[in-house]
Structures are given as structure tokens and as C-alpha cells.
MARNUMAR-744828 format. One record per residue (C-alpha): residue in one letter; x, y, z. Coordinates in steps of 0.25 Angstrom, whole numbers, plus 5000, padded with zeros to 4 digits. Example, Ala and Ser with C-alpha at 12.3 -4.5 7.8 and 13.67 -1.06 7.14 Angstrom:
% MARNUMAR-744828
A504949825031/S505549965029/
% end
This chain:
% MARNUMAR-744828
M508049895067/N508549915053/I507349905043/L507549895028/I506149915020/I506149875006/D504949934998/D504649924983/L503950054980/L504150104966/I503350234963/F502450204952/E502050304941/K500650344944/A500050294931/W500450154935/A499250154945/D498250174934/S497250074939/P496550044952/K497349914953/K498649974950/A498250084960/A498049984971/F499449934969/F499950074969/R499250104982/L499949984988/M501250024984/G501050164990/E500450105003/N501650015004/F502650125003/R501950215013/R502050095023/R503550085020/L503850235023/F503050235036/L503550105041/A505050155038/K504850285046/E504050215057/F505150105059/E506150205060/N505350275071/L505350145078/G506850145078/A507250065065/N508150105054/V507350095041/L507850085026/L506850085015/A507250015002/R506550064989/I506650074974/E507250194968/P506650204954/T507650264944/Q507650294929/T509150254927/D510150144931/T510850164944/E512050094950/S511650124965/A511050004972/F510450094983/I510050234985/Y509950275000/R509150405004/E508150455014/S506750465009/S505450495016/G506250495029/I506750355027/S508050295023/Q507850225010/V508750145000/F508350154986/V508650044975/P508750114961/V507850044951/K507750084937/V506250114933/K505850144919/G504350144922/L503250064929/K502050004923/R501449884930/L502349824941/Y503849864944/T504349724945/K505649754937/E505949874946/L505649804959/L506449684956/A507649784953/F507449844966/C507449704973/A508649674965/G509349794970/L509049764985/S509449614983/D510749654976/N511149744987/F510549684999/K511949685006/S511949835006/L510549845013/S510749735022/G512149775026/L512049925027/F510649935033/K510749805041/P509149785041/D508549715053/V507249705045/V507049705030/I505549745025/A505149705011/A504049795009/G503749804994/V502349794988/L502849684980/P503749574986/F504949574976/C505949634987/A505749504995/A507049434991/A507949564992/A507349595006/A507649455010/K509049465005/I509249595013/A508649535026/E509449405025/S510749485023/A510449575035/G509849465044/A508549555044/V507149525046/L506349525033/I504949575032/T504049585020/E502849665018/L501749615008/S500749735006/C500049644995/S499949504989/P500849544978/A500649444967/E499149434969/L498949584970/L499749614957/K498849514950/R497649574956/L497949714952/G498349664938/L499749714939/C500349584934/S499749464928/A499649324934/L500849284925/D501749404928/P503149364932/V503049464944/L502149374951/M503149264951/L504149364957/I503149404968/N502849264972/R504349234973/S504549354981/L503349314991/K504049184993/T505349254997/V504449355006/F503849235014/K505149155015/K506149265019/S505249365027/D505249365042/A503849435041/V502949465030/I501949575032/G500649565025/L499949695023/F498849655014/P497449595018/D497649455013/A499049435016/H498749325026/L497949255015/R498949275004/F500149225012/Q499449115021/N500449045031/A501549145026/R502749155036/G502849285044/L501649355038/Y501149475046/P499849535040/M499649685043/F498749795039/S499449915034/P498950045039/A498950185032/F500350235031/Y500050375026/E500750495032/E500050555044/K499750705043/P498850805049/P497550825040/S497850915029/D496951035025/E496450955013/A496150835022/K495350925032/Q494550975020/Q494350835015/K493850785028/E492850905029/N492350875015/L492150735018/S491350775031/A490450865023/F489950755015/G489250705028/E488450835030/G486950805032/S487150675039/T487750615026/F488550485028/V489950495022/L490650375017/A492050405013/C492850325004/P494350345003/L494650224993/P495350254980/L494350274969/E494650154961/S493950034956/G494549934966/F493649984977/F492249974970/L491850114973/E490650114963/E490050014971/L490250094984/I489650214977/T488450144972/V488150094986/C488350234992/S487450294982/G486250224989/F486450295002/G485950424997/N486350565000/K486550545015/F487750465011/A489050515005/L490150424999/V491450504998/F492650454990/L493950514995/A495050464985/E495450464971/G495650344961/S495450304946/S493950274948/K493550414953/N493050474940/A492350344937/L491650344951/R491250494949/R490550454935/F489850334942/I489350424953/S488850524943/E488250424934/K487450354945/G486950494951/I487650464964/T487650584974/N488250534987/V489650494982/Y490750594982/F492250614979/S493050694988/D494550724987/A495450604990/I496050595004/K497550595006/P497950465013/E498450535025/D497150615027/M496250485025/S495850465039/F495650615042/V494750635030/L493950505031/S493550535046/A492550635041/A491750525034/D490650435041/G491250305035/I492350265026/F492250165014/L493450075011/S493649955002/E494749854998/N495249864984/Y494649764976/Y495949744967/T496849714979/K495949614986/G496749604999/L498049584991/S498549724995/A498749805007/E497649915006/S497349955021/E498050095021/L496850165017/F495950085026/F496750125038/S496750265035/A495250255034/F495150185048/C495850295054/A494750395050/G493850335061/K492650315052/P491850185050/I492250115037/I491550025027/A492549935020/G492349845008/A493349735012/E493549595009/H495049575011/L495249685022/C494049645031/E495049615042/L495549755042/F494249815042/R493649725053/K494849765062/S494449905060/G493149885068/G492550005061/T492349945046/I491049895040/I491549795030/T490849775017/K491049685005/P491849744994/R491149784981/N489849734988/R488749844987/D487749784997/S488849765007/T489449905005/R488049965006/L487749885019/G489049935025/I488850075022/K487450075027/T487850005040/L488850115043/M487850225040/D486750165049/M487750155061/S487550245073/L488650355074/S489250285086/D489450155078/K490050235066/E491050305076/A491350175083/L491750115069/G492550235065/L493250225079/S493650085076/C494150115063/K495050225068/T495550145080/F495950035070/G496650125061/E497450185073/Q497750055078/N498350015065/S499150135062/K500450145053/K501250165066/D500650035072/F500949965059/A502350005060/L502549965074/D501949825072/Y502949815060/Y504149865068/S503749765079/L503749645069/M505049685063/D505649695077/N505149565082/L505649495069/V507049555070/K507149505085/Q506749365081/K507749365070/E508849415080/I508449295089/K508549195078/Q509849245074/
% end
């Protein structure tokens, strides 16, 4: 099976993500691309030939339509696009990328001869170009939607309600559902946003971080986290980004009431870290701590030293964006979880080891934490085991295998029809 994957990642200047809302979009881009790289490698392990099409940012004009090279162990074709600088969205550059694919579709369909074309960008502008390539090659077309694009951009304030980009997005979405043989919805509310859509397959996206043996740094972080539990202190670890979208001041206020036999430990960085430190100092809170941020690939290992883990949806995305990567890393730690969830309730319920609370509701959060603290050790271990089992049963390899099976079935169905 020959699989062409089209991705729209364009590396942003770090300053672009200078607010919690922009950071949420930035994380979505990163998660999407990690999924691309892993799936490309895993599909090849399953016997496929994979070609990844991407943007090649340039500062000068170039006559080359495509640049082929091996990168990250994957065969990739780059479309040169002149980039002067990125401020809000990169619509102009992305449309130039799509035009490059569309104008040269015969090269991709004729030389690579894809059996499957996957349009996998965060924004759906590549839909028409992907459909053109698929039609030319007689290939199956699959589109991934990792967010509800127009609603998410408005929600994050990255474009106004009157921005012409929204018209382009809506036009692209019509193409997606008209031309795609399957649409994979990777965000919580996909089934609600696209009700009765043809060929919609909702899926939760697991963590796609590279697996490595625990580093010496991770071992030290785990030991440090464990040390907070000396003297029968209950340790609640929070790996969420330290940003306003997670309402961490409310969490701190609730946890301050549990006294010194309780420790809330933050294990991340973010734009609100200094403000949270000041808040704790001004309130005289003594049972809330900041530890070194955990590397994503060490998340499960380090969090296993806690008594419980606190997670929450991002208020700014409100179910409009895939945000389950960190959650699956936490599941695999094998500890009971307290989650502030409204849109991801189904995911946390399926874990079997999560106490679900109302987001931003102090009384609900307090009750959830107290419920976990008052449980017997055997009950806590049972919850943790349920979370770990759920995480292991929804591994990135299982995700890739399900995805590959879907493609294989669609290719066979297309061959029968032809």
C-alpha cells in the first residue's frame, strides 16, 4: 500500500505563542505533527510505502516545485513556500503550499501512485489539493480533523468572526465531507459539530511521544516527587501547563484547605507560573509546590510517584480541539486521577479510574479530592490499575493498527467498486 500524507506544519517563531490561547493552538500543531511522524514510521513497519508532503519555508523565490529528501527516517517531499514572517495565522503561506500541491498533482499521483491520500493538517485548506491527487490516482482519500477549525480560531481569538479565512475554512470543510472516503474526528465534540456527516470516524488520539528508558533526570524527578509524601502526606501531582486556561488559582485555593498533610505539586512551566507563585505567597499557602517540569516522554514514569493526579480540560478550547495526548500519558502512570471535565467526560469515564469533577467549580473539586483521599489503599490501587490498563489498551501502536486496518478496508472496498 502506498500512502501519501499531507501535513501543514510550519514552524512558528516562539514569540508567536505569547498568550495561553496561542499556546493552545501551538500545542495542537505540535501534537498533530508528532502523530504524523509516528504514523508514517508505523505504517512502514506494517508494510506500506509512505511519503510525507510538507511545507519548506524559504526566504527567497525558487523554481523547484518539490524537494525530495529523507528526514526523521521518513521519505518526504517538500513544497518550497516563501515566508517573510508569521504573525497571526499563516493563511497566505498555507494557500501557496496547497497551490503547489494542486498545480503539480500529476507528479505526486503519477510518480508515487498512492493508494491512500491522507489530508492531515490542523487547518483543512489542503482538502481540494488532496482530493485532486486522490482522484487522479484512483486512491482512497482520508481527512483528519484534529479540531473544529473555524470555531477554534474564533474561540482563541486568532481571527475575527468577519475574517475571510473563515469562509475559506467552511468551503474546505464542504470539500472534506463531499470528497473524503473517511473523516477521522480526533477532538471530543467531533460527533456533535459534524452530526450526520458521511464517513465520520471519531477517535481519541493517544500520546505520540518517543519512548525512551527513564533518564537520570527523570529518576531524580520521581524521587523528588516521592519525597513530598514523607510522613503520610497525600501528594497530588499536576502536570498541566501553568496557564490561565486551566484555572489553577481555584485548584490552589481548594488544596490550601487540606493542611500540611497534603501537597499539591506542579510539574510544568507556563506563562502564569510567576503569577501563581505570587498568589501562593500573598495568601500564605504552605502546601503547594513547584517542581521541575517533566519532559513529555518521562511523564508516566515520574507521575507514578504521586498518590493522585489532577487533570483538567483547557477552558479556551472547550472540546473543539484534540487535547488527549497529555491525558493518556497520565493514564499510563497507573495512579487514580481527578479530572475537571465537561467535554472529555466520555474519555475519563472509559478509563475506569477517574473521579470527574465540574471544571472551575471549587466545591466539586474539593469533594473529588476528599473522596480520593478518604478511599482505602486497595481502592486507590484499583483505580490506578484501571487507568494504567486503559492507557495501555489505547497505545499509539494500537491507534496505528486501527488506522491501518481502516485504510486497508477502504482500499479493498474501492477496488471492488472499480
